[in-house]
C-alpha positions in Angstrom: 79.1 96.2 130.8 75.9 96.3 131.1 73.5 96.1 133.7 69.4 95.2 133.6 67.6 97.9 134.6 64.1 96.5 136.8 62.2 98.5 136.4 58.4 99.5 133.8 58.2 101.6 131.9 54.4 103.5 130.4 53.9 103.1 126.8 54.0 106.5 127.0 57.1 107.2 129.1 58.5 105.2 125.7 56.9 107.5 123.7 57.7 111.1 124.6 61.9 109.9 124.9 61.3 108.9 121.2 59.5 111.6 120.3 57.1 108.9 118.6 53.5 108.5 117.9 50.7 106.0 120.3 48.4 103.8 118.0 47.0 101.8 120.8 47.3 101.8 125.5 49.3 104.4 126.2 49.3 103.3 129.6 50.7 100.4 129.5 54.0 99.3 130.4 57.1 97.3 129.1 59.5 96.2 131.4 62.3 94.6 128.9 63.6 94.7 124.7 63.4 92.3 122.8 63.3 90.7 119.5 60.0 90.4 117.2 60.3 86.3 117.6 60.6 86.5 121.4 59.2 89.4 122.6 55.9 89.2 125.0 53.2 91.0 126.5 55.3 92.9 128.9 58.6 93.3 126.3 59.0 96.2 123.5 60.2 95.3 120.3 60.6 97.1 117.6 60.4 96.6 113.3 63.3 98.4 111.5 63.0 96.7 108.2 60.1 95.6 105.8 61.2 92.2 105.5 60.2 91.6 109.5 56.7 93.0 108.5 55.1 89.3 108.4 56.9 88.4 111.9 56.0 92.0 113.4 52.4 91.0 112.4 52.5 87.9 113.8 54.6 88.9 117.2 53.6 88.9 120.7 55.1 91.8 121.6 53.2 94.5 123.9 54.3 96.9 122.0 56.6 97.7 118.8 58.5 100.2 117.6 57.9 100.9 113.5 58.4 103.3 111.1 54.8 102.7 109.9 51.8 102.0 111.0 51.1 98.1 110.9 47.7 95.7 111.0 48.8 94.2 114.9 47.2 93.9 118.6 50.7 95.2 119.9 50.6 98.4 120.5 52.7 100.6 118.5 54.9 103.2 118.7 55.2 105.8 114.7 58.5 106.9 115.0 60.8 108.3 112.0 64.1 105.8 112.7 63.2 102.7 114.3 66.8 101.8 114.6 68.1 105.5 117.0 64.7 104.9 118.7 65.2 101.1 119.9 69.3 102.4 121.4 67.4 105.1 123.2 65.0 103.0 124.3 68.3 100.3 125.6 69.3 102.7 127.8 66.4 102.6 129.5 66.5 98.8 130.3 70.5 98.2 130.3 72.8 100.8 132.5 76.2 100.8 131.4 78.6 99.6 134.9 81.3 101.7 134.6 84.1 101.3 137.4 87.2 101.9 136.5 90.2 99.1 137.1 93.5 97.1 135.8 93.4 94.1 136.0 96.1 92.8 137.9 97.6 90.1 135.4 97.8 93.3 133.2 101.3 93.9 132.0 101.8 97.8 131.8 105.5 99.5 130.9 105.9 102.1 133.4 107.0 104.6 130.4 103.2 104.8 129.6 100.5 106.6 130.5 96.6 105.6 132.0 95.0 108.6 132.5 92.3 108.5 135.3 88.9 106.4 134.7 90.6 103.5 132.5 89.9 100.1 132.3 91.9 97.7 131.6 91.0 93.9 131.6 92.7 90.2 132.2 96.0 90.2 130.0 96.5 92.9 128.4 100.1 93.9 127.5 100.5 97.5 127.4 103.9 98.5 125.7 106.6 101.1 125.9 105.4 105.7 125.9 102.1 104.1 125.3 99.3 106.4 126.1 95.6 105.9 127.1 93.2 108.1 127.7 90.8 108.8 129.8 86.6 107.0 129.9 88.9 104.3 127.1 88.4 100.4 128.0 90.5 97.9 126.5 89.0 94.5 127.1 91.0 91.1 128.3 93.6 89.5 126.2 94.6 93.1 124.1 97.6 93.9 123.0 99.0 97.5 122.6 102.1 97.7 121.0 105.6 100.4 122.4 104.2 104.2 120.8 100.1 103.7 120.6 98.1 106.8 121.2 94.6 106.4 122.8 92.2 108.9 122.7 89.4 109.2 125.3 86.1 107.3 125.7 87.8 104.0 123.2 87.0 100.5 123.1 89.3 97.9 122.5 88.2 94.6 122.5 89.6 91.1 123.4 92.3 89.1 120.9 93.5 92.9 119.2 96.9 94.4 118.1 97.4 97.9 117.6 101.0 98.9 117.0 102.5 95.8 115.4 104.6 95.7 112.8 103.6 96.2 109.3 103.3 94.4 106.3 107.4 96.0 104.8 109.8 93.9 102.9 112.2 94.7 100.3 112.5 91.5 97.6 115.4 90.8 95.6 116.9 87.6 93.4 118.3 86.9 96.1 117.1 87.5 99.2 113.9 89.6 101.6 114.9 92.3 103.7 112.9 93.5 106.3 112.3 97.9 106.3 112.3 98.6 110.3 108.2 99.7 110.8 109.7 103.1 113.5 106.1 104.9 113.2 103.0 104.8 115.3 99.4 104.2 116.0 97.3 107.3 116.8 93.2 106.8 117.5 91.2 109.7 118.5 88.1 109.8 120.7 85.2 107.8 120.9 86.6 104.9 118.2 85.4 100.9 118.5 87.7 98.4 117.6 85.9 94.8 117.5 87.6 91.8 118.7 90.9 90.1 116.9 92.0 93.8 114.4 94.7 94.1 113.6 95.9 98.1 113.5 99.8 98.4 111.9 102.3 100.8 113.0 103.3 103.6 110.4 106.6 102.4 108.8 108.2 105.7 108.8 105.2 108.7 110.3 101.6 107.1 111.7 98.3 105.2 111.1 95.8 107.4 112.8 92.3 106.2 112.6 90.0 109.4 113.5 87.1 110.0 115.9 84.1 107.8 115.9 86.0 105.4 114.1 84.1 102.1 114.0 85.7 98.7 112.4 84.1 95.5 113.4 85.6 92.4 114.5 88.7 90.8 112.1 89.2 94.2 110.3 93.3 94.6 108.9 94.2 98.3 109.2 98.1 98.6 107.3 100.8 100.6 107.5 100.3 104.4 106.7 96.7 103.8 106.8 94.8 107.0 107.6 90.7 106.4 108.5 88.7 109.4 108.8 85.8 110.3 110.9 83.2 108.5 111.6 83.6 106.1 108.9 82.3 102.2 109.1 84.0 99.1 108.5 82.8 95.8 108.6 84.2 92.4 109.0 87.1 90.2 107.6 87.7 93.9 105.5 92.0 94.2 105.1 93.2 97.6 104.1 96.7 97.8 102.1 99.4 100.2 103.0 98.7 104.2 102.6 95.2 103.9 101.9 94.0 106.9 102.7 89.8 106.8 104.0 88.0 109.7 103.9 85.3 111.2 106.3 82.0 108.9 107.0 82.7 106.3 104.8 81.2 102.9 105.0 83.1 99.9 104.0 81.2 96.1 104.1 82.3 93.0 105.0 85.2 91.3 103.4 86.3 94.0 101.0 89.6 94.0 100.1 91.4 97.3 99.3 94.7 97.8 97.1 97.8 99.9 99.0 98.2 103.6 98.3 94.9 104.7 97.0 92.2 107.4 97.8 88.4 106.3 99.2 86.5 109.7 99.3 84.1 111.3 102.1 81.2 109.7 102.4 81.7 106.6 100.0 80.3 103.6 99.9 82.3 100.1 99.0 80.2 97.0 98.9 80.8 93.5 101.3 83.3 91.6 99.1 84.4 93.9 96.7 87.6 94.1 95.5 88.8 98.6 95.4 92.0 98.9 93.0 91.7 101.9 92.0 90.7 105.1 93.3 87.0 105.7 95.1 85.4 109.5 94.5 83.4 111.2 96.9 79.6 110.3 97.3 80.8 107.2 95.7 79.1 103.5 96.0 81.2 100.7 94.1 80.8 96.9 93.9 82.3 93.9 92.7 85.7 92.8 91.7 87.3 95.0 90.4 85.2 97.5 91.9 83.0 99.8 89.8 80.3 102.5 90.2 77.3 100.2 92.0 75.0 100.9 88.5 77.7 99.9 86.2 78.4 97.2 88.1 75.0 95.2 88.1 74.6 96.4 84.4 77.6 93.9 84.1 76.2 91.1 85.8 72.8 91.4 84.2 74.3 91.1 80.9 76.9 88.3 82.3 73.9 86.5 83.2 72.0 87.0 79.9 75.2 85.9 78.2 75.4 82.8 79.9 72.1 81.9 80.0 71.6 82.2 76.2 75.6 80.0 75.8 73.3 77.1 77.9 70.8 77.5 75.1 73.0 76.9 72.4 74.9 73.8 74.2 
């Protein structure tokens, strides 16, 4: 979807784009973006984390985006946020190729509405009464189940299923009875859902994914879940039914969230955590069961000490 632009840009031009300070040759030109290990004299790279500082010192990159000055022969562009600067620079060298099309192999129910400037890839299935808004991309082999609403400028990656039945059953001593899943999925604008995700429809009401939410690959969203604006969720996280996640929440990989909980605005959940109770606004939790991060670290330190002492006595 992105094409390489064959053009050179001077360090001066790039520094102006990212509001950076130049240390070195401002007239030097670069033609590509590369990682520190691979970058050559005509390429620009970035240093966003101090653990890669040694790599940066030995890099052959023609220029490096960095927050702080380092001892290197490469020209440097000092910026407040190297990652954000990198995104802007990549926009110079890679241009989005957006040609609206519906693949001949896509199956779209005639009762669904597809707006203008939409890309629907090969073998996509769109069920009845769906609405797909403008400038959205649905990648090959995705399935959009009936009654799903997807907003503008969304990206739904391959293998994802949106609107499948939620896990609703009534278990008795003699049988297991399925609860009909008759709700919808409503997805806002500028949402990106990674590959092989599953988003269940509501049992009666809606499962809601708000504007600017970003889901990594292999994320499961249960029935009637509400995810607030700008929330980021990493891979292999499972969210049980009726969970309410606030705005601008960050959830690490392989997190499990118990049903009917509330995760407050601006909170963070560390990777591999098991969330079994509500998380307050701005709180950072970690572990299983998930606890406030400082308390969790103290507990871990105490347990390590106890185990170490136990081995000493053996």
